[in-house]
C-alpha positions in Angstrom: 8.3 -53.7 -8.3 4.9 -55.0 -7.2 6.3 -56.7 -4.1 8.1 -53.6 -3.1 5.0 -51.5 -3.4 3.1 -54.1 -1.4 5.6 -54.0 1.4 5.5 -50.2 1.4 1.7 -50.2 1.7 1.8 -52.9 4.4 4.3 -50.9 6.5 2.1 -47.8 6.0 -1.0 -49.7 7.2 0.8 -51.1 10.2 2.1 -47.6 11.1 -1.4 -46.2 10.9 -2.8 -49.0 13.2 -0.3 -47.9 15.9 -1.5 -44.3 15.7 -4.5 -43.4 17.8 -6.6 -40.3 17.6 -6.0 -38.0 20.5 -9.7 -36.8 20.4 -11.7 -40.0 20.2 -9.0 -42.6 20.9 -9.9 -44.4 17.7 -7.6 -46.2 15.3 -9.4 -45.5 12.1 -6.7 -43.3 10.6 -6.3 -42.3 7.0 -3.6 -40.3 5.1 -4.2 -37.8 2.4 -1.2 -38.1 0.0 -1.8 -34.7 -1.7 -2.0 -32.5 1.4 0.2 -34.7 3.6 -2.4 -34.8 6.4 -3.1 -37.7 8.7 -6.8 -37.5 9.6 -9.1 -39.6 11.9 -11.9 -40.9 9.8 -14.3 -41.1 12.8 -14.1 -37.6 14.2 -12.2 -35.7 11.5 -9.4 -34.6 13.8 -6.1 -33.7 11.9 -3.4 -35.6 13.8 -0.5 -34.4 11.6 -0.1 -32.1 8.6 3.6 -32.9 7.8 3.5 -36.4 6.4 6.6 -37.3 4.4 5.9 -37.8 0.7 7.2 -41.0 -0.6 5.9 -40.6 -4.2 7.8 -39.5 -7.3 9.5 -36.0 -7.2 8.5 -35.1 -10.7 5.5 -35.8 -12.9 6.1 -38.6 -15.4 4.3 -38.8 -18.7 5.8 -42.2 -19.5 4.1 -45.4 -18.5 5.8 -47.5 -15.8 7.8 -44.6 -14.2 5.2 -43.2 -11.8 6.7 -44.7 -8.7 10.4 -43.8 -9.4 12.1 -40.9 -7.7 14.3 -39.4 -10.4 16.9 -36.6 -10.6 16.6 -33.0 -11.5 14.2 -32.0 -14.4 15.3 -30.8 -17.7 16.1 -27.1 -18.0 16.5 -24.8 -21.0 19.2 -22.9 -19.0 21.7 -25.7 -19.6 23.4 -26.2 -22.9 22.5 -29.9 -22.9 19.1 -29.3 -21.2 20.4 -31.5 -18.2 20.3 -34.7 -20.2 24.1 -35.4 -20.3 25.9 -38.1 -18.3 28.2 -37.2 -15.5 30.9 -39.6 -14.1 31.3 -39.1 -10.4 34.5 -38.6 -8.6 33.9 -40.8 -5.6 36.6 -43.4 -6.3 34.4 -46.3 -5.3 32.4 -48.9 -7.3 28.7 -49.6 -7.1 29.2 -51.9 -4.0 31.1 -49.2 -2.1 34.5 -50.9 -2.5 37.6 -48.7 -3.2 38.9 -48.8 -6.8 42.4 -50.1 -7.4 45.0 -47.6 -8.7 44.8 -48.9 -12.3 41.0 -48.6 -12.4 41.1 -45.2 -10.7 43.5 -43.8 -13.4 41.2 -45.3 -16.1 38.1 -43.7 -14.6 40.0 -40.4 -14.3 40.7 -40.5 -18.1 37.1 -41.4 -18.8 35.9 -38.6 -16.7 38.1 -36.1 -18.6 36.9 -37.3 -22.0 33.3 -37.3 -20.9 33.6 -33.7 -19.8 35.2 -32.8 -23.1 32.6 -34.6 -25.1 29.7 -32.6 -23.6 30.5 -29.6 -25.8 31.7 -31.1 -29.1 30.6 -28.3 -31.5 30.8 -24.6 -31.6 27.1 -24.3 -31.0 27.4 -26.3 -27.8 30.4 -24.3 -26.6 28.6 -21.0 -27.4 25.5 -22.1 -25.4 27.6 -23.4 -22.6 29.4 -20.0 -22.3 26.1 -18.1 -22.5 24.3 -20.2 -19.9 27.3 -20.1 -17.5 27.0 -16.3 -17.6 23.2 -16.6 -17.1 23.8 -18.6 -14.0 26.0 -15.9 -12.6 23.4 -13.2 -13.4 20.7 -15.3 -11.7 22.7 -15.3 -8.5 23.8 -11.7 -8.6 20.3 -10.3 -9.5 18.3 -12.8 -7.5 16.2 -13.8 -10.5 13.5 -16.5 -10.2 13.6 -19.8 -12.0 10.8 -18.9 -14.4 12.7 -15.7 -15.5 15.9 -17.7 -16.1 14.0 -20.3 -18.1 12.3 -17.6 -20.2 15.6 -15.8 -20.8 17.2 -19.1 -21.9 14.3 -19.8 -24.2 14.6 -16.3 -25.9 18.4 -16.7 -26.2 18.0 -20.1 -27.8 15.5 -18.8 -30.4 17.9 -15.9 -31.2 20.8 -18.2 -31.4 19.1 -20.7 -33.8 17.9 -17.8 -35.9 21.5 -16.7 -36.4 21.0 -13.4 -34.6 24.1 -13.9 -32.4 26.5 -13.8 -35.4 28.6 -10.7 -35.4 27.4 -9.7 -31.9 28.6 -10.4 -28.4 27.2 -13.2 -26.3 26.9 -10.8 -23.4 24.8 -8.3 -25.4 22.3 -10.8 -26.7 22.1 -12.5 -23.3 21.5 -9.2 -21.5 18.7 -8.3 -24.0 17.2 -11.8 -23.4 17.2 -11.3 -19.6 15.6 -7.9 -20.0 12.9 -9.3 -22.3 12.2 -12.1 -19.9 11.9 -9.7 -17.0 9.4 -7.5 -19.1 7.3 -10.5 -20.1 7.3 -12.0 -16.6 6.4 -8.6 -15.0 9.7 -8.5 -13.0 10.9 -5.0 -12.4 14.6 -4.9 -13.5 15.9 -1.8 -15.3 18.2 -1.8 -18.2 20.9 0.0 -16.1 20.9 -2.8 -13.5 21.4 -5.5 -16.1 24.1 -3.5 -17.9 25.9 -2.9 -14.6 25.7 -6.6 -13.7 26.9 -7.9 -17.1 29.4 -5.1 -17.8 27.8 -4.2 -21.1 26.9 -0.7 -22.4 23.3 0.3 -22.4 23.4 1.2 -26.1 24.5 -2.3 -27.0 21.8 -4.0 -25.0 19.2 -1.6 -26.4 20.4 -2.4 -29.9 20.2 -6.1 -29.3 16.8 -5.7 -27.6 15.3 -3.9 -30.6 16.8 -6.5 -33.0 15.4 -9.5 -31.1 11.9 -7.9 -30.8 11.8 -7.2 -34.5 13.3 -10.5 -35.8 11.3 -12.7 -33.4 8.1 -10.6 -33.6 7.7 -10.5 -29.8 4.9 -8.6 -28.1 6.5 -7.0 -25.1 4.2 -5.6 -22.4 4.6 -2.2 -20.9 6.3 -1.7 -17.5 3.8 -1.5 -14.6 4.3 1.9 -13.1 2.7 0.7 -9.9 5.6 -1.6 -9.2 8.0 1.4 -9.8 6.1 3.4 -7.2 6.3 0.5 -4.7 10.1 0.0 -5.3 11.0 3.7 -4.9 8.7 4.2 -1.8 10.3 1.1 -0.2 13.7 2.6 -0.6 12.6 5.9 0.8 10.6 4.3 3.6 7.4 6.3 2.7 4.0 5.5 4.2 1.0 4.0 2.5 -0.8 7.4 2.3 1.9 8.9 0.2 2.1 5.9 -2.0 -1.7 6.1 -2.6 -1.4 9.8 -3.5 1.3 9.0 -6.0 -0.8 6.3 -7.6 -3.7 8.7 -8.0 -1.4 11.2 -9.7 -0.2 8.6 -12.1 -3.8 7.6 -12.9 -4.5 11.3 -13.7 -1.4 11.5 -15.9 -2.6 8.5 -17.8 -6.1 10.0 -18.4 -4.6 13.2 -19.6 -2.0 11.3 -21.8 0.9 12.9 -20.0 2.5 9.5 -19.4 2.7 8.6 -23.1 6.3 7.9 -24.2 7.7 8.6 -20.7 10.0 6.5 -18.7 7.9 4.7 -16.0 10.6 5.0 -13.4 10.9 8.8 -14.0 7.1 9.2 -13.9 6.8 7.2 -10.7 9.6 9.2 -9.1 8.0 12.5 -10.1 4.6 11.4 -8.7 6.2 10.4 -5.4 8.0 13.7 -5.2 4.8 15.7 -5.7 3.0 13.5 -3.1 5.8 14.0 -0.6 5.7 17.8 -1.1 1.9 17.8 -0.6 2.3 15.7 2.6 5.0 18.1 3.9 7.7 15.5 4.0 11.4 16.5 4.0 12.3 14.8 0.8 14.4 16.5 -1.9 14.8 15.7 -5.6 18.3 14.3 -5.1 17.0 11.6 -2.7 14.1 10.6 -5.0 16.3 10.6 -8.0 18.9 8.4 -6.3 16.3 5.9 -5.2 14.7 5.7 -8.7 18.1 5.7 -10.5 17.1 8.7 -12.7 18.4 12.3 -12.9 17.0 15.3 -11.1 16.4 16.9 -14.4 14.0 14.1 -15.3 12.0 14.6 -12.1 11.8 18.4 -12.6 10.6 18.0 -16.2 8.0 15.3 -15.4 6.8 17.2 -12.4 6.2 20.4 -14.5 4.4 18.4 -17.2 2.2 16.7 -14.6 1.3 20.0 -12.9 0.7 21.8 -16.2 -1.2 19.3 -18.4 -3.4 17.3 -16.0 -6.8 18.8 -16.5 -9.1 16.5 -14.4 -9.0 14.9 -11.1 -7.5 16.3 -7.8 -5.5 19.5 -8.0 -1.8 19.1 -7.9 -0.2 21.7 -5.6 3.4 20.4 -5.5 
């Protein structure tokens, strides 16, 4: 290992000697491994900012493994956390030679039993089924890795507490995804998750309340600002209208009109009033379709905002 590191550093030093600074024509070149920049020490000229990193891909907390490039990190979104072995299907040995037919049949049987042994209990099979569905939801809803890891963490806690008994995997998993989106401040509605997973809203809401109560979770409120940005992007509204809607929502909060109201319906109503004030040709049907709420919700919220806001700018609507 030491000789290999020495040869690598020697090749790097030799390569740097061959590089000359285009500004001062000097050969005093250094490399910053953190930023990937090749810099001239004499004049400070940055020669290259795309140096290939040859260090380890992941942080290692064990001694002696800092110079090793390893595989993928562990993940809570896998039933075995990514620590299981996998027998490849290449048909060649370590030296690259083809396996003879007898050995190929033997490796095929070993590969079959290895795959069967990965989920050897009902708990493993249940987690494997749930996280396969989670991988599908991640692709369909374009969820980030942090949201997926958080959803897997919540589902594992619910599973080990016995909350999945007597309930469907899809319902508990959908509630976990919704909780993860709420905690990570990612705007995903309950209707979107229900439509993606094919589960009824009532079942997801029931599992959501049960998980929050049993695990004693503190779920943050939905940011209405993100709701306004989402609806306005769908309707292609300008920044002035968006600012007006945010001012109306701020007035609604001060007058306690927004207490207990759906954030998406409140944002849609504020945008509708802002569009009417700006003279834009936007009707309630378009706003309701963009916000995925009913027109009755927009009418009721608009009436409440115009009737109960006592301070701030006058709402003409």
